[in-house]
C-alpha positions as CSV (number, residue, x, y, z in Angstrom):
1,M,-0.1,0.1,0.1
2,A,1.3,3.5,-0.9
3,E,0.1,6.5,1.2
4,Y,0.3,9.9,0.0
5,T,-1.0,13.6,1.1
6,T,-2.6,15.4,-1.8
7,I,-2.9,19.3,-0.7
8,L,-5.0,22.0,-2.2
9,D,-3.8,25.1,-0.3
10,G,-5.0,28.7,-0.1
11,L,-7.8,28.3,-2.3
12,E,-9.6,31.7,-2.2
13,L,-13.1,32.5,-3.4
14,R,-15.8,34.8,-2.7
15,M,-18.9,33.2,-1.4
16,Q,-22.0,33.9,1.2
17,L,-20.6,32.6,4.6
18,G,-21.9,33.7,7.8
19,I,-24.8,34.9,10.2
20,H,-24.3,38.6,10.4
21,P,-26.1,41.1,8.1
22,H,-23.0,42.3,6.8
23,E,-22.2,38.7,5.7
24,A,-25.2,38.6,3.4
25,V,-23.1,39.6,0.4
26,P,-20.3,37.2,-0.7
27,Q,-17.1,37.7,1.1
28,R,-13.4,36.3,0.7
29,V,-13.1,32.8,2.1
30,C,-9.7,30.7,2.0
31,L,-9.7,27.0,2.2
32,T,-7.0,24.4,2.6
33,V,-7.6,20.7,2.0
34,E,-5.4,17.9,2.9
35,M,-6.3,14.3,1.9
36,T,-4.4,11.2,2.9
37,V,-5.0,9.0,-0.2
38,D,-4.3,5.2,-0.4
39,Y,-3.1,3.5,-3.5
40,P,-2.4,-0.1,-4.1
41,Q,1.2,0.8,-5.0
42,P,3.1,3.8,-5.9
43,P,2.5,5.3,-9.3
44,R,4.0,3.1,-12.1
45,C,4.0,5.9,-14.8
46,D,4.0,9.7,-14.7
47,E,0.2,10.0,-15.7
48,I,-2.7,11.7,-13.7
49,G,-4.8,8.4,-14.2
50,E,-2.4,6.8,-11.6
51,V,-3.3,9.1,-8.8
52,L,-6.1,11.4,-7.4
53,D,-6.8,14.3,-9.7
54,Y,-7.4,17.2,-7.2
55,D,-9.2,19.2,-9.9
56,F,-12.2,17.4,-8.8
57,V,-12.1,19.1,-5.3
58,R,-11.4,22.4,-6.5
59,E,-14.0,22.3,-9.0
60,G,-16.3,20.8,-6.4
61,I,-15.6,23.4,-3.9
62,R,-16.2,26.2,-6.5
63,A,-19.6,24.7,-7.4
64,L,-20.7,24.4,-3.7
65,A,-19.9,28.2,-3.2
66,E,-21.9,29.2,-6.3
67,K,-24.7,27.0,-5.5
68,R,-25.6,28.0,-1.9
69,G,-24.4,30.1,0.9
70,F,-23.6,28.7,4.2
71,A,-24.4,30.2,7.6
72,L,-21.5,28.4,9.5
73,Q,-17.9,27.5,8.7
74,E,-18.6,24.1,10.4
75,T,-21.2,23.5,7.8
76,L,-18.7,24.4,4.9
77,V,-15.9,22.2,6.1
78,E,-18.1,19.3,6.6
79,A,-19.6,19.6,3.0
80,V,-15.9,19.9,1.7
81,A,-14.9,16.7,3.6
82,A,-17.9,14.8,2.2
83,L,-17.1,15.9,-1.3
84,C,-13.5,14.5,-0.8
85,F,-14.6,11.3,0.4
86,E,-16.4,10.8,-3.0
87,D,-13.1,9.5,-4.0
88,A,-13.0,5.9,-2.4
89,R,-9.2,6.1,-2.1
90,V,-9.3,9.2,0.2
91,R,-9.0,7.9,3.7
92,R,-8.6,10.9,5.8
93,V,-9.3,14.6,5.0
94,R,-8.4,17.8,7.0
95,V,-10.3,20.9,5.8
96,R,-9.6,24.5,7.1
97,S,-11.5,27.6,6.1
98,M,-10.7,31.1,7.0
99,K,-12.7,34.2,6.7
100,P,-9.8,36.8,6.6
101,D,-12.0,40.1,6.2
102,V,-14.5,39.7,9.1
103,Y,-12.4,41.8,11.7
104,P,-9.8,44.3,10.9
105,D,-7.4,42.7,13.4
106,A,-8.0,39.0,13.0
107,A,-9.1,36.2,10.6
108,V,-11.6,33.6,12.0
109,G,-11.7,30.0,10.6
110,C,-12.7,26.4,11.4
111,E,-10.8,23.1,11.0
112,I,-11.8,19.6,11.1
113,D,-10.1,16.2,10.6
114,R,-12.2,13.3,9.5
115,S,-11.3,9.6,8.9
116,R,-13.0,6.6,7.5
């Protein structure tokens, strides 16, 4: 068995996320996703078909952001984790979200770690 960590770091997008009136408009959200992926063996050739193509995670997150708003970061990160687990090779996922513009002096975020 070969184990790799596939990382999507610093994905920045604008989306509706929050409970306050000023958060009713899309705001900047940054996401980092780390997936522990199991393969039966290391890649034999240098082709994307041998490994997890992380484009599906990036595109899936963008689709989530366009399709709906979220009240809670906790709900957002759970939805992203569920998206990652759509690939059966993903054994563990860590998702971190940050809202960098909520306060003038601090960013706020949420991080989860899920395994199956």
